[in-house]
N, C-alpha and C positions, 0 to 999 in steps of 0.2 A: 380114690383111685377109680371107682366106678364112674364118676362124673368125668374124670379126665379121659378115661377109655372111650366113653361115649362121644365126648367132644372131638377126640382124635379121629375116630371112625367117621364122624359126620364131616369133619374138615377134609378128610381123605376122599370121601365120596363126592363132596361138592367140588373139590379141586379137580378130580378126574372129569366130572361132568362139565364144569365151566371152562377148564383149561385144555381139555383134550376132545371130549365128545362134541360139545357145542361148536367150537371152531372148526373141527373136522367136518361136521354136518353142514355148516354154512359154506365151507370151501367146496365140498362135493356138490352141493345144490347149485352154487354159483357157477361152477365149471360145467355142470350138466344143463342148466337152464339159461344162463346168461354168460357164456364163455367170453364174449368180446368185452362186455362191461367188467367182468370179474378180473380180466387181465389188463385193465387200464384203458380200454377203448382206443388202442393204439392204431395208428394209420401207417400202412406200408405202401411204398411206391417203388418203382423201378428206375434206377439211375445208372446210366451206362451199362445196362444189362444186368445189374445187381439189385436185388431187393434190399431196401433199407427202411427202417422204422424212422419216421420223420417227426413224430409227435403224438399227442393224444387229443382227442376231440374236446376234452374238457380242461386242458391245461394250456394257458397262453404262452406265447413265445415272443422273443425280442426280434423284430424285423428291421434291419437297417437299410436293405436294398431299396432304392427309390422306386423300383418297379412293382413293389408289393404294398399292400395296405398295412397300416400300422395300428396296433392295438392301444390299450390304455397305458397310462403311466404306471410303472411298477416300482414300489419302494424296495423290492428285493431284486430288481433288474432281471426279473423272470429267471432268477438263479443262474445268470450268465455273467461270468467275471473273467477278466484277463489274468494272465500269470502275474503281471505287475501288481494288479489290485490284490491278488491273493498274498503276494509277498509283503505288501505294505500294511496288510492287516484289515482291509475293508471288507474282505470276504468272510462271512460268518457261517458258512456252510449252507447246504440246501435247506430252504425255509420258505415260509409264507408270512405275510403280514403287511401292515400299512404304515404310513408315516405317523398317523395318529396325532396330527397337529390340531390344536384348538383354533377356532376362528380368529382369535386375537394374537396368535403366535406369528411373529414377524418372519419366521422361517417359512411358513406356509405361503405368505405373500411373495417372498423372494423366489421360492421354488416355482410357483405358478407363473410369475412374470418371466422367469428364465425359460420355462417350457413353452410359454406362449410366444416369446420372441423366436425361439427355434422353430416352432411350428409355422409361424407366419413366413419365416425365411424360406422354408421348404414348400410353402403353398401361397405364393405371392398373389394369386388371383382370387383368394378367398377373403371375405370381409371378416373382421374379428367377431362381429356379432353373430355370424353364421356358424361359428365353431361350437358344437354341442359340448356340454360341460364334461361328459365322461372322457373326452380326449385330453382334458387338462387336469383330471382328478384321478387319484389312485383308487383301485378297488380294495376291499377289506383284506383280501388274500394276497394281492399283488400278482395273481396268476390268472386273472379273468380272461377267458378266451374270446369273449364277445364284446361287440360294440353295438350301438344303435344303428338303425338303417340310415339315419341322418349322418351319423359319424362315418359311415362308409361312403355315402353319396358325396360328402364334402371333399373326399380325397380323390374322387374320380379324375378330376382335371390333372393333378400332379402325376397320378399313376398312368394315365393315358399318355402323357408326354414322355414319361420315362420308359414305358414298356412298348409303346407303338401300337397297342391295342386300341380299338375304337371305343367311343363312349357307350355305344349300344352293347358291345361285347362285355365291357366292365359292369354295366348295369345288369346285364343278364347273369353274370357271375354272382353279383350281390343277391339277386333274386333267388338263385339256386341255393344259396347258403344262408337264407333267412328263415328263422324259426318264428312261427306266429305266437300269439298270446296263448297262454294256457287256457284250454277250454274256450278259447276265443274271446275271453273277457279279462283274464288276470294277467298282470305284468305288462311287458312291452315286447314288441317284435325285436329280435336280436339277430346279429350277423356274426357268424363264426369266422374270425379273421384267418385262421389257418386254412380253413376250407376254401376261402376266396383265393388265398395265395397259392394253394396247390392247383387250383383251376388256372390261375395265371401262368404258373410254371409249366403246366401241361400245354397250354396254348402256345407258349414260347418254345416248346420242344425240349425243355430242361428235364422233364420227367415223363414217365408214362404210367398209366393205371389201367387195369383190366376193367 
């Protein structure tokens, strides 16, 4: 009984520390020191005089409007599904993940060929060899909010035609939403797709931001 009593007390103390004190301390520290990040780095804009949350800086979205830049392929459709898809059972709930196809999987070839054909149809002025790989490959999470600078530049022609914005305006938008390499040497320069599209929406008068 002595050992059981000691084990119970130890479990109780550790349970309180790990399940109550530690999470509470992290939550309070996050809210005090990094409130934006702790709350999901949400982006708020004004639409028709009403403030609306339109997304997070770090979670990708599905953009179908031809006036906007498009992100990477998502195996989870960026968690966007129609009511019909939910009814037929293809909706598996909010999630992240990739196709996880092997190089020899014929489904991978079929998926890439279908996405390539659709991309070329929407961007007739672009040569196939100029399309960067990330626009035809899915990220590990399926929620990647970034593309490469080349991936954004190659879309300028189509976005320019659909939106009416000039090439210089769109290139300036890409530059404003480009993050450089970590410490100047690690990784690659990346472009936040949502950031670009919010700038486009603002330039078209669809939203306003302070």
